[in-house]
C-alpha positions as CSV (number, residue, x, y, z in Angstrom):
1,X,136.2,34.8,75.8
2,X,139.5,36.3,76.9
3,X,139.7,39.4,78.9
4,X,140.8,41.6,76.2
5,X,138.2,40.4,73.7
6,X,135.3,40.8,76.2
7,X,136.5,44.4,76.9
8,X,136.8,45.3,73.2
9,X,133.4,43.7,72.4
10,X,131.9,45.4,75.4
11,X,133.3,48.9,74.6
12,X,132.3,48.5,70.9
13,X,128.5,48.0,72.2
14,X,128.8,51.0,74.3
15,X,130.0,53.1,71.4
16,X,127.8,51.7,68.7
17,X,124.6,51.9,70.7
18,X,125.3,55.1,72.6
19,X,124.1,53.7,75.9
20,X,125.4,53.9,79.3
21,X,127.5,51.1,80.7
22,X,124.9,50.3,83.5
23,X,122.2,49.7,80.8
24,X,124.4,47.1,78.8
25,X,125.4,45.2,82.0
26,X,121.9,45.0,83.3
27,X,120.6,43.8,79.8
28,X,123.5,41.1,79.8
29,X,122.7,40.0,83.3
30,X,119.0,39.7,82.5
31,X,119.8,37.7,79.3
32,X,121.9,35.2,81.4
33,X,119.2,34.6,83.9
34,X,116.9,33.7,81.0
35,X,119.6,31.4,79.6
36,X,119.9,29.7,82.9
37,X,116.2,29.1,83.4
38,X,116.3,27.6,79.9
39,X,119.4,25.4,80.2
40,X,118.4,23.8,83.5
41,X,114.6,23.9,83.3
42,X,114.1,26.2,86.2
43,X,110.6,27.3,87.0
44,X,109.8,31.1,86.9
45,X,108.9,31.1,90.7
46,X,112.6,30.3,91.7
47,X,114.6,33.4,92.3
48,X,117.7,33.6,90.0
49,X,120.3,36.3,89.8
50,X,123.3,36.7,87.4
51,X,126.4,38.9,87.9
52,X,128.8,39.8,85.3
53,X,132.5,41.0,85.8
54,X,133.1,43.8,83.5
55,X,137.0,43.2,83.4
56,X,136.9,39.6,82.5
57,X,133.4,39.0,81.3
58,X,133.0,35.9,83.7
59,X,129.2,35.2,84.5
60,X,128.2,33.9,87.8
61,X,124.5,32.7,88.4
62,X,123.0,32.4,91.8
63,X,119.8,30.5,92.6
64,X,117.6,30.2,95.7
65,X,117.5,26.7,97.0
66,X,116.1,24.7,100.0
67,X,118.4,23.1,102.5
68,X,118.1,19.6,102.8
69,X,120.1,16.5,104.2
70,X,120.0,14.5,101.1
71,X,119.7,16.1,97.5
72,X,117.1,14.6,95.3
73,X,116.6,17.6,92.8
74,X,119.8,19.4,92.5
75,X,118.4,22.5,90.8
76,X,116.1,23.3,93.7
77,X,117.9,21.7,96.8
78,X,121.4,22.0,98.3
79,X,123.1,20.1,101.2
80,X,123.4,21.4,104.6
81,X,127.2,21.6,104.4
82,X,127.2,23.8,101.1
83,X,124.6,25.9,102.5
84,X,126.6,26.8,105.7
85,X,129.5,28.0,103.5
86,X,127.1,30.8,102.4
87,X,124.9,31.2,105.5
88,X,126.6,29.8,108.6
89,X,123.4,29.7,110.6
90,X,121.5,27.8,107.8
91,X,119.2,24.9,109.1
92,X,117.4,22.2,107.3
93,X,114.4,23.6,105.5
94,X,115.7,27.1,105.1
95,X,115.9,28.8,101.8
96,X,119.3,30.2,100.8
97,X,120.9,31.7,97.7
98,X,123.9,29.7,96.4
99,X,126.0,29.8,93.3
100,X,124.6,27.5,90.6
101,X,126.6,28.3,87.5
102,X,126.3,25.2,85.2
103,X,129.7,23.6,84.1
104,X,129.2,24.2,80.4
105,X,127.3,27.6,80.7
106,X,129.9,29.7,78.8
107,X,129.3,29.0,75.1
108,X,125.6,27.6,75.3
109,X,124.6,30.6,77.5
110,X,126.1,33.1,75.1
111,X,124.4,31.9,71.9
112,X,121.0,31.5,74.1
113,X,121.4,35.0,75.5
114,X,122.4,36.8,72.2
115,X,118.9,37.5,71.2
116,X,117.8,38.5,74.5
117,X,120.6,41.0,74.8
118,X,120.0,42.5,71.4
119,X,116.3,43.0,72.3
120,X,117.0,44.5,75.5
121,X,119.6,46.9,73.9
122,X,117.1,48.0,71.4
123,X,114.2,48.6,74.0
124,X,116.7,50.8,76.0
125,X,117.9,52.6,72.7
126,X,114.2,53.4,71.8
127,X,113.4,54.8,75.4
128,X,116.4,56.9,75.3
129,X,115.4,58.2,71.7
130,X,111.7,58.8,73.0
131,X,112.9,60.8,76.1
132,X,115.4,63.0,74.0
133,X,113.1,63.9,71.2
134,X,110.2,64.7,73.7
135,X,112.3,67.4,75.1
136,X,112.9,68.7,71.6
137,X,109.3,69.3,70.7
138,X,109.1,72.8,69.2
139,X,112.8,73.1,68.6
140,X,114.8,72.9,65.5
141,X,116.7,69.8,64.6
142,X,119.1,69.0,61.8
143,X,119.2,65.9,59.7
144,X,120.1,64.2,56.4
145,X,117.6,63.3,53.9
146,X,117.5,59.4,53.4
147,X,114.5,58.9,51.3
148,X,111.9,61.2,49.7
149,X,108.6,60.8,47.7
150,X,105.6,62.7,47.0
151,X,103.8,61.8,50.3
152,X,106.8,62.3,52.8
153,X,110.4,62.6,53.4
154,X,112.5,60.5,55.9
155,X,115.3,62.4,57.6
156,X,118.0,60.7,59.6
157,X,118.4,62.5,63.1
158,X,120.7,62.2,66.1
159,X,120.8,59.1,68.1
160,X,120.2,56.9,65.1
161,X,116.5,58.2,65.0
162,X,114.4,58.9,61.9
163,X,112.0,61.6,61.5
164,X,109.2,62.0,59.0
165,X,108.5,65.1,57.2
166,X,105.0,64.9,55.6
167,X,104.2,66.6,52.4
168,X,101.8,69.1,54.1
169,X,104.5,70.2,56.3
170,X,106.9,71.0,53.6
171,X,107.3,74.4,52.1
172,X,105.6,74.4,48.8
173,X,107.7,74.4,45.8
174,X,111.0,73.1,47.5
175,X,112.5,69.6,46.5
176,X,114.9,67.5,48.3
177,X,117.6,65.0,47.2
178,X,119.1,62.1,49.2
179,X,121.9,63.2,51.4
180,X,120.7,66.8,51.7
181,X,121.1,68.3,54.9
182,X,117.9,70.1,56.1
183,X,116.6,71.8,59.2
184,X,113.1,71.4,60.7
185,X,111.1,71.9,63.7
186,X,110.0,68.8,65.8
187,X,106.2,69.0,65.6
188,X,105.0,65.8,67.4
189,X,106.7,62.7,69.0
190,X,104.6,59.4,69.2
191,X,105.6,56.0,70.5
192,X,105.3,53.5,68.0
193,X,105.9,49.7,67.9
194,X,109.2,50.2,65.9
195,X,110.4,53.1,68.0
196,X,109.4,56.8,68.4
197,X,107.6,58.3,65.4
198,X,109.0,61.9,65.0
199,X,107.0,64.2,62.9
200,X,108.9,67.2,61.5
201,X,107.8,70.5,60.0
202,X,109.1,73.4,58.0
203,X,105.7,75.1,57.4
204,X,104.8,75.7,61.0
205,X,105.0,79.3,62.2
206,X,107.4,78.1,65.1
207,X,109.9,77.0,62.5
208,X,110.1,80.8,61.6
209,X,110.2,81.8,65.2
210,X,113.1,79.6,66.0
211,X,115.1,80.7,62.9
212,X,114.6,84.1,64.2
213,X,115.9,83.2,67.7
214,X,118.9,81.6,66.0
215,X,119.8,84.5,63.8
216,X,118.9,87.4,66.0
217,X,120.8,87.5,69.5
218,X,118.5,90.1,70.7
219,X,115.5,87.8,70.5
220,X,117.4,84.8,71.9
221,X,118.5,87.0,75.0
222,X,114.9,88.4,75.4
223,X,115.9,92.0,74.4
224,X,113.5,91.8,71.6
225,X,110.2,89.9,71.8
226,X,108.2,88.4,69.0
227,X,104.6,89.3,69.8
228,X,102.8,87.5,66.8
229,X,103.5,85.5,63.7
230,X,101.2,85.1,60.6
231,X,102.6,83.0,57.9
232,X,101.8,81.3,54.6
233,X,104.5,79.0,54.0
234,X,106.7,79.8,50.8
235,X,104.7,83.0,50.0
236,X,104.7,85.5,52.6
237,X,105.0,85.9,56.5
238,X,104.5,88.9,58.9
239,X,106.2,89.0,62.2
240,X,105.2,91.6,65.0
241,X,108.2,92.4,67.4
242,X,108.6,94.8,70.3
243,X,111.5,95.9,72.4
244,X,111.6,95.2,76.1
245,X,114.2,97.8,76.8
246,X,114.2,101.5,75.9
247,X,116.4,102.7,73.1
248,X,116.3,99.4,71.1
249,X,115.1,99.1,67.5
250,X,113.3,95.9,67.3
251,X,112.8,96.0,63.5
252,X,116.3,97.0,62.8
253,X,117.6,94.3,65.1
254,X,115.8,91.5,63.1
255,X,116.7,92.9,59.6
256,X,120.4,93.4,60.5
257,X,122.9,95.5,58.9
258,X,122.0,95.5,55.0
259,X,119.4,92.8,55.7
260,X,122.0,90.0,56.4
261,X,120.0,88.6,59.3
262,X,116.7,88.4,57.5
263,X,118.3,87.3,54.1
264,X,119.6,84.2,55.9
265,X,116.2,83.4,57.0
266,X,114.6,84.1,53.6
267,X,117.1,81.8,51.9
268,X,116.3,79.0,54.4
269,X,112.5,79.4,53.7
270,X,112.9,79.0,50.0
271,X,112.6,82.7,49.1
272,X,109.7,83.5,51.5
273,X,109.0,87.2,51.8
274,X,109.0,88.3,55.5
275,X,107.6,91.6,56.8
276,X,108.9,92.8,60.2
277,X,106.7,95.3,61.9
278,X,106.7,96.9,65.3
279,X,104.0,95.8,67.7
280,X,101.9,98.6,69.4
281,X,99.4,98.4,72.2
282,X,96.9,100.7,70.4
283,X,95.0,98.7,67.7
284,X,94.8,101.6,65.6
285,X,98.5,102.1,65.1
286,X,99.2,98.2,65.2
287,X,96.6,97.6,62.3
288,X,98.0,100.7,60.4
289,X,101.6,99.0,60.5
290,X,100.2,95.5,59.9
291,X,98.7,96.6,56.5
292,X,102.1,97.9,55.4
293,X,103.7,98.3,52.8
294,X,100.4,100.0,51.9
295,X,99.9,103.6,53.3
296,X,96.7,103.8,55.2
297,X,94.4,106.9,55.1
298,X,92.3,105.9,58.3
299,X,91.5,103.2,60.5
300,X,87.9,102.9,62.3
301,X,87.2,100.0,64.9
302,X,83.9,98.5,65.6
303,X,83.7,96.1,68.5
304,X,80.0,94.6,69.0
305,X,79.0,91.3,70.4
306,X,82.6,90.0,70.4
307,X,83.0,90.6,66.5
308,X,86.0,93.1,66.3
309,X,86.0,94.6,62.9
310,X,88.6,97.2,61.5
311,X,87.6,99.2,58.6
312,X,90.6,100.4,56.8
313,X,90.5,103.2,54.3
314,X,93.2,103.6,51.8
315,X,93.7,105.9,48.7
316,X,93.0,104.5,45.2
317,X,96.7,103.7,44.3
318,X,97.2,101.8,47.5
319,X,94.2,99.6,47.3
320,X,95.5,96.7,45.5
321,X,98.8,96.9,47.6
322,X,96.7,96.8,50.8
323,X,94.8,93.8,49.8
324,X,97.7,92.0,48.3
325,X,97.6,89.1,45.7
326,X,94.4,87.0,46.2
327,X,93.9,89.1,49.4
328,X,97.1,87.8,51.0
329,X,98.3,91.0,52.6
330,X,94.8,91.6,54.2
331,X,94.5,88.0,55.5
332,X,98.0,87.9,57.0
333,X,97.2,91.3,58.7
334,X,94.1,90.0,60.1
335,X,95.7,86.8,61.4
336,X,98.6,88.9,63.1
337,X,96.2,91.4,64.8
338,X,93.2,89.3,65.5
339,X,90.8,91.8,64.0
340,X,88.6,91.2,60.9
341,X,89.8,93.8,58.4
342,X,87.5,95.3,55.8
343,X,89.7,97.4,53.3
344,X,87.9,100.1,51.3
345,X,89.1,102.8,48.9
346,X,88.6,106.5,49.9
347,X,86.0,106.9,47.0
348,X,83.8,103.8,48.2
349,X,84.1,104.9,51.9
350,X,83.0,108.5,51.1
351,X,80.0,107.2,49.1
352,X,78.9,104.8,52.0
353,X,79.4,107.7,54.5
354,X,76.9,110.0,52.5
355,X,74.3,107.1,52.7
356,X,75.1,106.9,56.3
357,X,74.4,110.4,57.1
358,X,71.3,110.6,54.9
359,X,69.7,107.5,56.6
360,X,70.6,108.5,60.2
361,X,68.7,111.6,61.3
362,X,70.5,111.4,64.8
363,X,73.9,111.5,63.3
364,X,73.0,114.1,60.9
365,X,71.8,116.4,63.6
366,X,75.0,115.9,65.7
367,X,77.2,116.8,62.5
368,X,75.6,119.7,60.8
369,X,79.0,120.8,59.3
370,X,79.3,117.2,57.6
371,X,75.8,117.5,56.2
372,X,76.9,120.8,54.6
373,X,79.7,119.4,53.1
374,X,77.8,116.6,51.4
375,X,77.3,118.5,48.1
376,X,81.0,119.1,47.6
377,X,81.8,115.5,48.4
378,X,79.2,114.4,45.8
379,X,80.8,116.7,43.2
380,X,84.2,115.0,43.7
381,X,82.6,111.5,43.4
382,X,80.8,112.6,40.2
383,X,84.2,113.8,38.9
384,X,85.8,110.5,39.7
385,X,82.9,108.6,38.2
386,X,83.4,110.5,34.8
387,X,87.1,109.7,34.8
388,X,88.2,113.2,35.5
389,X,91.5,113.8,37.7
390,X,90.9,114.4,41.4
391,X,93.3,116.8,42.9
392,X,95.3,115.8,46.2
393,X,93.3,118.7,48.0
394,X,90.1,117.0,47.0
395,X,91.3,113.7,48.3
396,X,92.2,115.3,51.6
397,X,88.8,116.8,52.0
398,X,87.1,113.3,51.4
399,X,89.6,111.9,53.9
400,X,88.6,114.4,56.6
401,X,84.8,114.1,55.8
402,X,85.0,110.3,56.3
403,X,87.2,110.7,59.4
404,X,84.7,113.1,61.0
405,X,81.6,111.0,60.5
406,X,83.2,107.6,61.2
407,X,84.8,108.9,64.6
408,X,81.4,110.3,65.6
409,X,79.7,107.0,64.7
410,X,82.1,105.0,66.8
411,X,81.5,107.5,69.7
412,X,77.8,107.1,69.5
413,X,78.0,103.2,69.3
414,X,80.2,103.1,72.2
415,X,78.1,105.2,74.3
416,X,74.9,103.4,73.4
417,X,76.5,100.0,74.3
418,X,77.7,101.4,77.6
419,X,74.2,102.6,78.4
420,X,72.4,99.6,77.2
421,X,74.7,97.4,79.4
422,X,74.2,99.5,82.3
423,X,70.4,99.5,81.8
424,X,70.2,95.8,81.1
425,X,72.5,95.0,84.1
426,X,70.4,96.9,86.4
427,X,67.1,95.3,85.2
428,X,68.7,92.0,85.3
429,X,70.1,92.5,88.7
430,X,66.6,93.3,89.9
431,X,65.3,90.0,88.7
432,X,68.1,87.9,90.2
433,X,68.1,87.3,94.1
434,X,70.6,89.5,96.0
435,X,71.9,86.4,97.7
436,X,72.9,84.9,94.5
437,X,75.7,87.6,94.0
438,X,77.2,86.6,97.3
439,X,77.1,82.9,96.6
440,X,80.4,81.4,95.0
441,X,80.0,79.6,91.9
442,X,81.7,76.5,93.3
443,X,78.7,76.0,95.5
444,X,76.3,75.7,92.4
445,X,76.8,72.1,91.8
446,X,78.3,72.7,88.2
447,X,80.7,70.0,86.8
448,X,84.4,70.7,87.6
449,X,85.5,71.3,84.1
450,X,82.6,73.6,83.3
451,X,83.3,75.5,86.7
452,X,87.0,75.9,85.6
453,X,85.9,77.4,82.1
454,X,83.6,79.8,83.6
455,X,86.0,81.0,86.4
456,X,88.6,81.6,83.7
457,X,86.1,83.8,81.9
458,X,85.7,86.0,84.9
459,X,82.3,84.6,86.2
460,X,82.8,83.9,89.9
461,X,79.5,84.1,91.5
462,X,76.1,82.4,90.9
463,X,74.3,85.8,90.3
464,X,76.8,86.9,87.5
465,X,76.1,83.4,85.9
466,X,72.4,83.9,86.1
467,X,72.5,87.5,84.7
468,X,74.9,86.2,81.7
469,X,72.3,83.2,81.1
470,X,69.4,85.5,81.1
471,X,71.1,88.4,79.0
472,X,72.9,86.4,76.3
473,X,73.2,82.5,76.6
474,X,75.4,82.6,73.4
475,X,78.0,84.4,75.2
476,X,78.3,81.6,77.5
477,X,77.9,78.9,74.8
478,X,80.7,80.6,72.9
479,X,83.2,80.2,75.5
480,X,85.9,77.5,74.6
481,X,84.9,74.2,76.0
482,X,81.2,74.9,76.5
483,X,78.8,72.9,74.6
484,X,75.0,72.1,74.7
485,X,75.6,69.5,77.4
486,X,77.6,71.9,79.6
487,X,74.7,74.4,79.1
488,X,72.3,71.8,80.1
489,X,74.2,71.2,83.2
490,X,74.3,75.0,84.0
491,X,70.6,75.4,83.7
492,X,69.8,72.1,85.7
493,X,72.2,73.4,88.4
494,X,70.7,77.0,88.6
495,X,67.2,75.7,88.6
496,X,67.9,73.5,91.7
497,X,69.4,76.4,93.6
498,X,67.1,78.1,96.3
499,X,67.9,81.3,97.9
500,X,66.6,82.1,101.4
501,X,64.4,85.1,101.7
502,X,65.7,88.1,103.7
503,X,64.2,88.4,107.1
504,X,61.6,91.1,107.7
505,X,62.9,94.2,109.2
506,X,62.0,94.4,113.0
507,X,59.6,97.3,113.8
508,X,61.3,100.0,115.9
509,X,59.8,100.8,119.2
510,X,58.1,104.3,119.5
511,X,59.9,106.6,121.7
512,X,58.3,107.4,124.9
513,X,56.6,110.8,124.9
514,X,57.9,113.5,127.2
515,X,56.0,115.0,130.0
516,X,53.6,117.6,128.4
517,X,52.2,120.4,130.4
518,X,51.1,122.8,127.6
519,X,47.6,122.2,126.0
520,X,49.0,122.9,122.5
521,X,51.8,120.0,123.2
522,X,49.0,117.6,124.1
523,X,47.2,118.6,120.9
524,X,50.1,117.6,118.9
525,X,49.8,113.9,120.0
526,X,46.6,113.8,118.2
527,X,46.6,112.8,114.3
528,X,46.7,115.6,111.8
529,X,43.5,117.3,111.1
530,X,43.9,116.9,107.4
531,X,43.9,113.1,107.6
532,X,40.6,112.9,109.9
533,X,37.0,113.1,108.8
534,X,35.0,116.3,109.8
535,X,33.4,114.5,112.8
536,X,36.9,113.4,114.2
537,X,38.3,116.9,113.5
538,X,35.7,118.4,115.9
539,X,36.1,115.9,118.7
540,X,39.7,116.9,119.7
541,X,38.8,120.6,119.4
542,X,36.0,120.2,121.7
543,X,38.3,118.2,124.2
544,X,40.8,120.9,124.1
545,X,38.4,123.7,124.8
546,X,36.7,122.0,127.7
547,X,40.2,121.0,129.3
548,X,41.5,124.5,129.0
549,X,38.3,125.9,130.5
550,X,38.5,123.5,133.4
551,X,42.2,124.1,134.0
552,X,41.6,127.9,133.8
553,X,38.7,127.4,136.4
554,X,40.9,125.3,138.8
555,X,43.7,127.9,138.5
556,X,41.5,130.7,139.3
557,X,40.4,129.0,142.6
558,X,43.8,127.9,143.6
559,X,45.9,130.9,142.6
560,X,43.3,133.7,142.7
561,X,43.1,134.3,139.0
562,X,40.3,136.7,138.0
563,X,37.5,136.1,135.5
564,X,38.9,138.9,133.4
565,X,42.1,136.8,132.9
566,X,40.1,133.8,132.2
567,X,38.2,135.5,129.3
568,X,41.5,136.9,128.0
569,X,42.3,133.5,126.6
570,X,42.2,132.8,122.8
571,X,38.8,133.1,121.2
572,X,39.2,129.9,119.3
573,X,38.5,128.0,122.5
574,X,35.2,129.5,123.1
575,X,34.2,129.3,119.5
576,X,34.9,125.7,119.7
577,X,32.7,125.4,122.9
578,X,30.0,127.2,121.3
579,X,29.9,124.7,118.5
580,X,29.8,122.1,121.2
581,X,26.7,123.7,122.8
582,X,24.9,123.9,119.3
583,X,25.5,120.3,118.7
584,X,24.1,119.4,122.2
585,X,21.0,121.4,121.3
586,X,20.7,119.5,118.0
587,X,21.0,116.3,119.9
588,X,18.1,117.1,122.3
589,X,16.0,118.0,119.5
590,X,16.7,114.7,117.9
591,X,15.3,113.1,121.1
592,X,18.6,111.7,122.5
593,X,18.3,110.7,125.9
594,X,20.8,111.2,128.7
595,X,23.2,114.1,129.6
596,X,26.5,114.5,128.0
597,X,29.2,113.9,130.4
598,X,32.4,116.2,130.5
599,X,35.6,114.6,129.5
600,X,39.3,115.8,130.6
601,X,42.4,114.8,129.0
602,X,45.4,114.2,131.6
603,X,49.0,112.8,131.1
604,X,49.4,109.7,133.2
605,X,53.0,109.4,134.3
606,X,52.6,105.6,135.2
607,X,51.3,104.8,131.6
608,X,53.4,107.3,129.9
609,X,50.6,108.5,127.8
610,X,47.6,110.9,127.6
611,X,44.3,109.4,129.0
612,X,40.7,110.8,129.2
613,X,38.8,111.0,132.3
614,X,35.0,111.6,132.8
615,X,33.8,114.3,135.0
616,X,30.5,114.4,136.9
617,X,28.9,117.5,138.5
618,X,27.3,117.2,142.1
619,X,24.5,119.3,143.2
620,X,24.4,122.9,141.7
621,X,27.9,123.5,142.2
622,X,29.1,125.8,139.1
623,X,32.5,124.4,138.9
624,X,32.0,120.9,139.6
625,X,34.0,118.2,141.6
626,X,35.6,115.0,140.5
627,X,34.6,111.8,142.2
């Protein structure tokens, strides 16, 4: 092949296949290696290389051969002289790579390599298509209809790829003809035996999202944000938008001047109606706007056990508009907001409110004004039942009556739930070991994927998981990804856990008593009289009397205290002494032997406590002497 012919053919391949120059050259070189092995019968173990000159198209083949003195097998051996032309220090027995292009390799190699080249080019082409369209998942692509039937439509895309638009992903009612140019969003890309399988969709909500981004510059640049989309293809869609900057009207930006922006999207979607509403963080306001174009009288929320229900009250003339054809408007509003929506007319809601007041004494006691207005409400309901006209003022009275009762009911439920949660939490925490609340969940031995699901749900300690499992196991089972096997794993892991008991509190040593000199202070060290039996009550009193008398006697001898001063002491002491003498006389009458010995209470500084010592009298000494 001449130089110009090769270059022309090479450039044609590059342009036709839309591949890089390096990919084509690599494919041709690989094909030449395969052609050489087939032509000379070389084994797969022998190293073979092929190099092509892009300018001339000349192919050169190099093969690894063993250096020998006498060539017996030319395809695997080379003479020493030839080897040293490539590698000057080559020795006999070495392996060198030398040029081994056969003499008649040109035309034969080209015929042999053609099929391999085509296969390699197809493989590279498919790999490029796969990489390109994997990056396009979720984006809009444009193509030309190549074939269509009741099951699917084949669309020709960029890079000579083909996409499939299934019947389930088409907008109901639209028909395509061959050579029609259509737009669709890339839903999925699969690797198939004949190239990538590209699944397209025009019914997915992301198709509407991308159309809005293309038509509304504020959405593309992030000034307006799409918060939620609910769509029934070909019929109706609701889009909630919000502004990220103050002073921007998100609804007006999407609609455009005289509706030019939204009309372009409606035309693309086969005349699908689109409601653009403003997103709001308050569920009451958000649900009210989501029910549009119907006017709402009141919205009342009930969030119990994860079931979020919104009761929407509308006037009689707005009821059919709020529900929509076959419930379409209510269904789309529920998808958009994430709340279960129950739509009632004001007459129906008023009748249910009366029943609620009559069956709930607690609620009736809290709303005496509403109870008093029941007869007036019943009168209006009777007029409506008879087909008589109801004035706007009477409708307004019904709306206020419903609003007052529903709001009070919501407050009562919220308060009851809060109190119940607090009480149950305290009760359950009392039954769960305190150490469990300080143990991280990762130490419980739970499987990794279950641990990830629980931590994402806000359960981070073993204690909180144990409380959840005791309170409401269904709340754990209801988490996404948690099934019966995961619950069994959690129960087994919790059952295997042990928690160390808290160490007992160490008893505090009693403080050492201070030096006591007063008799009353010494008496304070004794147990309280109210806690002792009668006999034990009298014993300390006797001891106090004797001790006080003895100390007084000693002081009288030492310091010259007169007997008058001695008898000026409190009379209680002598009364106690008299009681002591009476008891002694009773003991003698009962035949008790022996003499009662005197006992004195003293404070021992070495021991740090009050001790008792016996006193014995010697001879006829009146005051006695210790010995």
